[in-house]
C-alpha positions as CSV (number, residue, x, y, z in Angstrom):
1,M,1.7,-21.1,-13.3
2,S,3.8,-22.9,-15.9
3,F,7.5,-22.9,-16.6
4,T,9.0,-23.1,-20.1
5,I,12.7,-23.9,-20.5
6,L,14.2,-22.1,-23.4
7,Q,17.1,-23.8,-25.1
8,P,19.4,-22.3,-27.7
9,P,19.6,-24.0,-31.1
10,L,21.8,-27.1,-31.2
11,A,25.4,-26.3,-32.3
12,P,27.3,-28.5,-34.7
13,L,29.1,-31.3,-32.9
14,H,32.5,-30.0,-33.9
15,S,31.9,-26.5,-32.4
16,H,31.9,-27.3,-28.7
17,A,34.6,-24.8,-28.1
18,H,32.2,-22.0,-29.1
19,L,29.3,-23.0,-26.9
20,S,27.8,-20.2,-24.9
21,P,28.3,-20.4,-21.1
22,S,24.6,-21.2,-20.6
23,M,24.8,-24.0,-23.1
24,S,27.9,-25.5,-21.5
25,I,26.1,-25.5,-18.2
26,L,23.1,-27.3,-19.6
27,R,25.4,-30.0,-21.1
28,R,27.1,-30.5,-17.8
29,L,23.8,-30.8,-15.8
30,N,23.0,-34.4,-14.8
31,P,19.5,-35.2,-16.3
32,S,18.4,-36.4,-12.8
33,H,19.3,-33.1,-11.3
34,L,17.3,-31.2,-13.9
35,K,14.3,-33.5,-13.3
36,L,14.6,-32.9,-9.5
37,K,14.7,-29.1,-10.1
38,L,11.6,-29.2,-12.2
39,Q,9.8,-31.4,-9.6
40,R,10.7,-28.8,-6.9
41,R,9.4,-26.0,-9.1
42,R,6.1,-27.9,-9.6
43,F,5.9,-28.6,-5.9
44,A,6.4,-24.9,-5.1
45,T,3.7,-23.9,-7.5
46,V,1.3,-26.4,-6.0
47,A,2.2,-25.3,-2.5
48,A,1.5,-21.7,-3.4
49,A,-1.9,-22.7,-4.7
50,V,-2.7,-24.6,-1.5
51,R,-1.7,-21.6,0.6
52,Q,-4.1,-19.5,-1.5
53,D,-6.9,-22.0,-1.2
54,T,-6.5,-22.2,2.6
55,T,-7.0,-18.5,3.1
56,L,-9.9,-18.0,5.5
57,W,-12.5,-16.1,3.5
58,T,-15.4,-14.3,5.1
59,Q,-18.5,-13.1,3.2
60,A,-19.8,-9.7,4.0
61,P,-22.2,-7.2,2.2
62,L,-21.3,-3.8,0.9
63,S,-23.1,-1.0,2.6
64,Q,-21.7,1.9,0.5
65,V,-20.0,2.3,-2.9
66,E,-19.8,6.0,-3.8
67,P,-17.4,8.3,-5.6
68,A,-14.7,9.8,-3.4
69,A,-12.8,11.8,-6.1
70,E,-12.1,11.3,-9.8
71,S,-11.3,7.6,-10.3
72,L,-11.5,7.0,-6.5
73,F,-14.4,5.3,-4.6
74,H,-15.5,5.0,-1.0
75,V,-16.2,1.4,-0.3
76,R,-17.8,0.3,3.0
77,V,-18.3,-3.3,4.1
78,D,-20.7,-4.3,6.8
79,L,-19.0,-6.6,9.3
80,S,-21.9,-6.8,11.8
81,D,-22.1,-10.6,11.2
82,A,-18.3,-11.1,11.0
83,P,-16.9,-10.1,14.4
84,D,-13.8,-12.4,14.0
85,L,-12.9,-10.6,10.8
86,A,-13.4,-7.2,12.4
87,S,-11.2,-8.1,15.4
88,S,-8.3,-9.1,13.1
89,Y,-7.7,-5.4,12.3
90,T,-5.6,-3.9,15.1
91,L,-3.1,-1.4,13.6
92,A,-3.4,1.4,11.2
93,G,-1.7,0.5,7.9
94,Q,-2.8,-3.1,7.8
95,Y,-4.4,-4.5,4.6
96,L,-6.3,-7.5,3.4
97,Q,-7.4,-9.5,0.4
98,L,-10.8,-9.0,-1.2
99,R,-12.6,-11.0,-3.8
100,V,-15.6,-9.9,-5.8
101,P,-18.4,-12.3,-7.0
102,D,-17.5,-14.8,-9.8
103,V,-13.8,-13.9,-9.7
104,S,-11.4,-16.1,-7.8
105,K,-8.4,-13.8,-8.0
106,P,-8.2,-11.4,-5.0
107,T,-7.1,-7.8,-4.9
108,F,-5.1,-6.3,-2.0
109,L,-6.5,-3.2,-0.2
110,A,-5.3,-1.1,2.6
111,I,-8.0,-0.5,5.2
112,A,-8.8,3.2,5.3
113,S,-11.0,3.3,8.5
114,P,-9.4,3.2,11.9
115,P,-9.6,0.0,14.0
116,S,-12.1,1.7,16.3
117,L,-14.6,1.7,13.4
118,A,-13.9,-2.0,12.9
119,A,-15.0,-2.6,16.5
120,K,-18.4,-1.2,15.4
121,G,-18.6,-3.6,12.5
122,V,-17.3,-1.6,9.6
123,F,-14.3,-1.7,7.2
124,E,-13.9,1.3,4.8
125,F,-11.6,1.4,1.8
126,L,-10.5,4.0,-0.7
127,V,-10.3,2.2,-4.0
128,K,-8.8,3.4,-7.2
129,S,-10.7,2.2,-10.2
130,V,-8.3,1.1,-12.9
131,E,-9.7,-0.1,-16.2
132,G,-9.7,-3.9,-16.5
133,S,-8.8,-4.5,-12.9
134,I,-10.5,-6.2,-10.0
135,A,-10.7,-2.8,-8.3
136,E,-12.8,-1.6,-11.3
137,L,-15.2,-4.5,-10.8
138,L,-15.5,-3.7,-7.0
139,C,-16.2,-0.1,-7.7
140,G,-19.0,-1.2,-10.1
141,L,-20.8,-3.2,-7.3
142,K,-23.8,-1.8,-5.4
143,K,-25.0,-1.7,-1.8
144,G,-26.0,-5.2,-0.7
145,D,-23.6,-7.0,-3.0
146,V,-21.6,-9.6,-1.2
147,V,-17.8,-9.7,-1.3
148,E,-15.2,-12.0,0.4
149,L,-12.5,-10.8,2.6
150,S,-9.4,-12.3,4.2
151,P,-8.3,-11.4,7.8
152,A,-6.3,-8.2,8.1
153,M,-2.6,-8.8,7.6
154,G,0.7,-6.9,7.7
155,K,2.6,-5.1,10.4
156,G,0.9,-1.8,10.0
157,F,2.6,1.4,10.9
158,E,4.9,0.7,13.9
159,I,4.0,3.8,15.9
160,D,5.8,2.5,19.0
161,Q,9.0,3.3,17.1
162,I,8.2,7.0,17.3
163,E,7.1,7.2,20.9
164,P,7.0,9.0,23.3
165,P,5.9,12.1,21.4
166,E,8.2,14.5,23.3
167,N,11.2,12.5,21.9
168,Y,9.9,12.9,18.3
169,P,8.2,16.2,18.0
170,T,8.6,16.3,14.2
171,V,6.6,13.8,12.2
172,L,6.6,14.2,8.4
173,I,3.9,12.2,6.6
174,F,3.9,11.6,2.8
175,A,1.1,10.2,0.7
176,T,0.2,10.1,-3.0
177,G,-3.1,9.2,-4.6
178,S,-4.9,6.3,-3.0
179,G,-1.9,5.9,-0.7
180,I,-3.8,8.4,1.6
181,S,-6.0,5.5,2.6
182,P,-3.9,4.0,5.4
183,I,-2.7,7.5,6.3
184,R,-6.3,8.4,7.1
185,S,-6.5,5.4,9.4
186,L,-3.3,6.5,11.1
187,I,-4.5,10.1,11.7
188,E,-7.9,9.0,12.9
189,S,-6.5,6.3,15.1
190,G,-4.3,8.9,16.8
191,F,-0.6,9.0,17.2
192,N,-0.3,11.8,19.8
193,A,-0.1,14.4,17.0
194,D,-1.5,17.1,19.4
195,K,1.5,16.4,21.7
196,R,4.1,17.0,18.9
197,S,5.2,20.5,17.8
198,D,5.5,19.8,14.0
199,V,3.4,17.3,12.2
200,K,2.9,17.8,8.4
201,L,1.2,15.7,5.8
202,F,2.5,16.2,2.3
203,Y,-0.4,14.9,0.2
204,G,0.1,14.6,-3.6
205,A,-2.5,14.3,-6.3
206,R,-2.8,15.3,-10.0
207,N,-5.3,18.0,-9.1
208,L,-8.0,18.8,-6.5
209,D,-10.5,16.7,-8.5
210,R,-8.4,13.6,-7.7
211,M,-7.7,14.5,-4.1
212,A,-9.8,12.4,-1.7
213,Y,-10.8,13.2,1.9
214,Q,-10.8,17.0,1.5
215,E,-13.9,17.1,3.7
216,R,-11.8,15.5,6.5
217,F,-8.9,18.0,6.3
218,K,-10.4,20.4,8.9
219,D,-10.8,17.5,11.4
220,W,-7.3,16.2,10.7
221,E,-5.8,19.6,11.3
222,S,-7.7,19.9,14.6
223,T,-5.8,16.9,15.8
224,G,-2.5,18.6,15.1
225,V,-1.7,17.6,11.6
226,K,-1.0,20.4,9.1
227,I,-2.1,19.5,5.6
228,V,0.2,20.4,2.6
229,P,-1.6,19.6,-0.6
230,V,0.8,19.1,-3.6
231,L,-0.7,19.1,-7.1
232,S,1.3,17.8,-10.1
233,Q,-1.1,19.2,-12.7
234,P,-3.1,21.9,-10.9
235,H,-6.0,23.8,-12.5
236,D,-5.7,27.5,-13.2
237,G,-5.7,29.6,-10.0
238,W,-4.0,27.1,-7.8
239,T,-1.7,29.0,-5.4
240,G,-0.4,26.1,-3.3
241,Q,2.5,23.6,-3.8
242,S,2.9,22.3,-7.3
243,G,4.9,19.4,-8.7
244,Y,5.7,16.2,-7.0
245,V,5.7,15.5,-3.3
246,Q,9.4,14.8,-3.0
247,A,10.3,18.0,-4.9
248,A,7.9,20.1,-2.8
249,F,9.5,18.7,0.3
250,S,13.0,19.4,-0.9
251,K,12.0,23.0,-1.9
252,A,10.4,23.6,1.5
253,M,13.9,23.5,3.0
254,Q,12.4,22.6,6.3
255,N,14.7,23.0,9.3
256,Y,14.4,20.0,11.6
257,N,16.5,18.0,14.0
258,P,17.0,14.6,12.3
259,L,17.6,12.9,15.7
260,S,14.1,13.9,16.8
261,T,12.3,13.5,13.5
262,A,10.1,10.6,12.3
263,A,8.4,10.0,9.0
264,V,5.5,8.0,7.6
265,L,5.2,7.1,3.9
266,C,2.6,5.5,1.7
267,G,2.0,5.8,-2.0
268,Q,3.8,5.9,-5.3
269,K,7.0,3.9,-5.3
270,Q,9.3,6.6,-6.7
271,M,8.0,9.1,-4.2
272,A,8.6,6.8,-1.3
273,E,12.2,5.9,-2.5
274,E,13.2,9.5,-3.1
275,V,11.8,10.9,0.1
276,T,13.4,8.1,2.0
277,S,16.8,8.9,0.4
278,I,16.4,12.6,1.4
279,L,15.5,11.8,5.0
280,L,18.4,9.3,5.3
281,A,20.8,11.8,3.8
282,D,19.6,14.4,6.4
283,G,20.3,11.9,9.2
284,V,16.9,10.6,10.1
285,A,17.2,7.0,11.4
286,S,15.9,4.3,9.0
287,E,13.8,2.7,11.8
288,K,12.0,6.0,12.3
289,I,10.8,6.0,8.7
290,L,7.6,4.0,8.9
291,K,6.0,2.2,6.0
292,N,3.2,-0.4,6.1
293,F,4.9,-3.0,3.9
């Protein structure tokens, strides 16, 4: 990382009264103070690099790289020889850093599989392949290729905030695109959905071709989670919810008691912000709106 100090052109000596505020400030700065500030910036840059270098990386082979939907891939990593890494994952919603061969820069990925699968030596991810990204390189690897992973990190979804289930019978879940990844972990980890009376997942994608995990919907609904697919650009013949998730939720005009309602959000930033605003305006407590970041 480098820093460039941009200075305005020097003004004539007789025009000090017309100096811009920034120029006046620069003239008043003691050179030693400016030098100290630059030294501190360089130190911060070096310190950040050191922190990156001290990340504990663990090598592990891929056991699956397969299409999950249009532009999305299932990626499975074999952790049978990395029990310490597997045990670092304890809460749905946690994520980690992953590096591919010959590239030092990592990418951040939410873990899609539940911690119970990690106990069996497996991490699974839902990866969106974006042209020119590290994710695209990852999705181009094959079974047996070795990647490097950091320990799991992040607070995950703080489910204890919405327990016991009888106090929060309504749980509204919102996800878009690959943001369904940690939501899958949450649902398959279990959060007493079967003991709540109204649990809905509003899941947004461009169309059904881009909607991952459709083969899991039946199992998810058997645990007490009603799936509400929302398509922004559906194909002909689609009779379900259309548009964006936040608009579909608003149009649903759902009657719920905000004092006994919780929510979980993951996905596109605008969706998360707008849904949060709607929930807060309705009276849902901010600490009951769970995010994994």
